[in-house]
N, C-alpha and C positions, 0 to 999 in steps of 0.2 A: 270369658267376658271380653267385650270390646271397650277399651279405654281411650279416652281423649285427654291427653296431658297438655295443659296450658302453662307456659312459662316464658317470661321475658329475660330470664337469666341467660347471659351469653353462653352459647352452646359449644364451649370448649373448656377443657379442664383448667387451663391456666387462668383465663379471665373469669371463669365462673366459680372457681374455688370449690369449696365443699358442697355448695348448693347444687351445682350442676353434676358433680360427681354422684351425689345421692340420687338425683332424678334419673340419670342415665343408667346407673346400676340397677335401680328399681325397674325401669322399663325393660332392660335386658332379662332380668330375673323373671318378670311376669311373662315375657315371650317364651322363655324356656319352659315355663309351666303350662304353655298352650294358649295363653291369652294374646289378644291383639292390642298393641299400643301405638297410637299415632301421637307424635309430639309436635305441637304448633308453637312457633316462636316468631318474633318480629322479623318482617322482611325489609323494613326500613330502619335505618339507624341514625341516631341523633348524638351530638356531642355530650349532652346531659342525659344520663341514664334515666332519670325520673321522667323527662319529657318523652323519651322513647317508650317507657313503660305505660304512660298514660295514653299515648297514641295507639299503642298495641291494644290496650284494653277497650278503647273507644271503638275500634273496628271489629272486635269480636262479636260473633253471632252464635246464639244457642243452636245446638244440633241434636236431633232425635235419632241420629244414625248410630249412636253409641249407647252402651249399657250404662256407662258412667263417665261424667266429665270431672277431671281432677284439676283444680286450679291451685297452683303452688304460690304460697305467700299471698300477695294481694291480687295476683293475676286471675281474672275471671270474675271479679267482683260485680261487674255490671250485668252479667248474665246468670248469676248464682241463683236467683229466685225465679227463674223461668219455669212456669208450670209444666209438668210432664217430663222434666229432664232431671235425672239424678245428678246433683252437683255436690262434690266434696271439696272442702277447703283444706289443703294440706300445708301446714306451716313448717318450714324448715328452720325458722327462728321466729321470734315475735318482734316485729319491727319497732313497736312502741317501747319495747324493752331495750333494744339496741340503740335507739336514738338518744337515750339518756346519757350515753357516754360520748356523744359526738358534739361538735361545735361548728359554727360558721355555716357555709353553704351546704356541707354534708348534713348537718342537723336540720336545716330548712327543708331540703329535698326529701330526707327520710321521714320528716313529720308529715309531709303530703302523702307519702306511701303508707304510713301508719293509719291515716284516716281512711284510705281505701281498703286496707286490710281489715279494719274494724267492720266496715260494711260487709266485706266478704264473709267473715266468720258468722255474722248475724243472719245472712241470707242463705248460706249453704245448708244442705240437709244434714251434714255431719262435719265436724272439725277434727282433723288429725294433727297431732303434734309428735315431736320426736323424743320428748323426755317429760318426766313429771314436772321438772322445773319450768319448761316452756308452757305446759298445761296450766300451771298456777299463774304464770305471768299473763297468759291469754285471758284466763277467766277474770283476773283482777283488773287488768288494764283495758280490756275491751268490754267488760260488764256482761260476760256470758253467764247464763243461769245454770248451765250444766258444765261439768268439767269435760274438756276434750278427751278424745280417745288417744292413748299413747301407742304409736307404732314406731319403734326406734329406727335410727339410720342403719344402713347396712353396708357390708363390704363383700365384694366377690373375692373370697379368700383364695380360691384356686387361681384366678387371674392375677391377683396381687402377688402371690407366692411365685408364680411364673416370672413376673417382672423382676422380683427380687433375685431369683436364680439366674436370670438372663443378664442382669446388669450389676455384677459384683463390684464393690469398691472397698477393698480392705482399708481399715483404719491406718492412718499415717503413723509410722513409728515415732514414738516419743510425743504424740499429741493426744490430748483428751478433748474429744469433739462433742459439742452440744449443738443440736439441730432445732431450729424453729421453722415451722411451715404454716403459712396463713396469710390472709390479706392484712395489709398494714393500716388498720384502722386504730383510732385512739383506744378503743376498748380492749384491743389485743395486748396493750401494755408492753410492747417490745422495749420501750425505754427503760423499764425496770430490769430487763435482762441485760441491757448495756451497762447499767449501774452495777449490777451484780458482777458482771465480767470485770469491770474496773476494780471492784473490791477484792476479787479472787486472784488477781495477778500474782500476788506474793505467795499465796497458798498453793496455786496451781499454775506454775510458770508455763506449762505446756498447753494451757487452755486455748481452744479454738471454738469460736461461735460462728455457725453458718446459718444465714437467714434466707429462706426461700419465700418469695411473694413480693407483691407490689401494692400500692395503694396511696391514699391521701397523705399519710404520715411518712412516706419514704424520705423526703427531703429533710424534714426536721429531725428524724432519727439518725440519718447519716451525719447531720451537723452535730448532733449530740455525741455520736461516736468519735467525731473529730475532736471535740472539746475534751473528751475523756482519754484521748490518745490511744485509741483502740485499733489503729490502722493495721497493726500486725496480729490482731486478735480476731477481728470480725471480717467475715467475707459476705458480701451482698450478692445474692444470686438472682434476685428478681424472679420473674415467671420463667419456669423451665418445663420441659417435656415430662411426660409420665415416666419415660425410661430414665431420664436424669434424676427425677425425684426418687425412684427406687434406689438408684445408686447412692443418693444422699442418705437415705435411711440405712443402707448397708454400711456406709462410712462412719456414721455417728456412734458415739458411745452411749449417749442418753438423748432423749427427746425432751424439749422444754416448751410448755405452754403457759405463759404468765397471764393470759387473758382473764378479765374479770366478768366477761359476758359471753357465754356459749350456750346456744340452744341445744347443742349436742356436742359436736366436735369430731368429725370424721377422721381428722388427723390423728386423734387418739387411737382409733381402731387401726389405722395404718401403722402406727408405731408399735402397738401390741403385736400385730401380725408379723412385724419385722423382728420381733423378739427384743425390743428396746425398752429399757427402764424409762420411766416418765417422772419428771418433776413438773408440777402444775399448781396453779392457784386453787385453793379450796373455795371455789366460787361457782355460782350458776349451776349448770348441769354437769360440770366436771366430776364431782365426787360420785355421782350415780353412774356415769359412763366408765370411769376408771377408779374404782374404790381402792384398788391395790397400789395406786401410784403414790409417790412421795408428794403429799399435798402440803402446801405451805400457805402462810397467811397472805391473802390478797393485798395488793398495793404496797408490798414491802420488799424492797430490793435486798434488804438484809436477810429476810427469811428465805427469799429465793436463792441467794448465795449460799446460805446454810444447807439448803436442800441439795444443791448441786455438789457441795463439798462433801456431804454425807455419802452420796452415792460414789463420788470419786474415790473416797477412802475405803470403800467396802465392796470388793468384788463379790462377796457372798450376798450382800443385799441386792446387787444388780442381778445376779443369777437367780435369786429367789423371785424377784419381781418379773424377770423375763418368763419364768415358768408360769407364774400366776396369770400374766397377761396373755400368753399363748392359749391357756385354757379358757380364760374369761371371754376372749374375742369370738370364740366359736358360736356363741348364741346369736351373734350379729351377722352370721353368714347369709348371703343374699337369698338363697331358696327359702330358708326358714322365715325370714322377715317378710319376703314377698307373700307368703301364705298368710301371715298375720294381716298384711295389708288388704288382701282379698276378703278375709273374714270381716274386717272392719267395714269395708265398703258394702258387703252383702248385708251387714247389720243395719246400715243406713237405709237400705232399700226395703227392709222388712217392716 
């Protein structure tokens, strides 16, 4: 098949976070299966991402040169109902769900995107989502008559394991390292991890928190860390290369995701494939993506601290979770998920 991918997500892993990782890995997996994939993204950039996204969509035109056009999230909404063109809306997350946790300008601009995404899913021939949770959100928040088709996120296990092997970073002697990776949005609740770190200083004097990512809450969470006197505990890494990211997964003892809203969470797959135990909130899609993780109450720094402390005190629990994660992540390997994607698209065409 010949696919046309439409996305305004920044086409680099650091700025694009999990969304572009998922799109690029899917495109490569489809090509390896013998399909053709052309990716179209904005050629003009604006200071405000939503303005760039609207401009990009306004200039899109339908094309019959492809077997299927796939618009990710809101992208492609203006051409989704074009007669004679198979158009699939693939949601990496549900913007109307994400916006509930934001405020200020971020909330305003994401609300505009959510309205466009609502049009997209109603006009497309088929709607794909990455988790049952996202499917339920899309159906409820966008008023869909039928549940969307679930095709999970994917990870190129062979490529990721090569990165891990090429960029070793042994844990520092005498340190217990907790890693967070993700964009710094309010819904990610990194502030809870900082509170948990402050509470654990007595129980785990060797605790080290390493935070990878950037975003709107960078400043306020750095200020919070300062108020909690975490200068010697927290390291802010901001956006880093894929090689450096692999080294961070190698270095850490456990991975932590306190987020209360995840449409899927590719970082969970990365952590599993790196053989790392996970502490995460029992929220959104996290329990279905990582059911074997140490799942804690959402919005609770005390519960998060207890989860970290439990794994710190039990090498046996960490080893058991490592084994379960390495086995569980196999189902998300890129070739298998790419085949499911093609089946879903062909189902939309029939």
